[in-house]
C-alpha positions, 0 to 999 in steps of 0.5 A: 591581611586578606588583601595582602595575601590576595596581592601575593597570590596575584604576584604568583600568577594566581588571581584571588579575590576577597569574599565575605564568608559568614561575617569574616573575610576569606580569600577565594581562588576561582582559577580552575587550572591553578587549583588543578596544578595544586592538586594534580590529577590522574594524568599529571602530578601536582605542581604545588604553588600555594605553599610557596605563595604563603611562605612569600606572604609570611616573609613580607609581613612585619 
């Protein structure tokens, strides 16, 4: 499922990679601008993309 989630994020324009996190697989997003859009800042409001990508991922799973 990690690879499928990474693919869904990539389709949303956010590069993601799978990493080993203490014996389990995790999806890591190292795209600073994408994370900045998700969180927002004092100068710019957040423009969330993660919730939409997760919803698309859940819909494509059987």
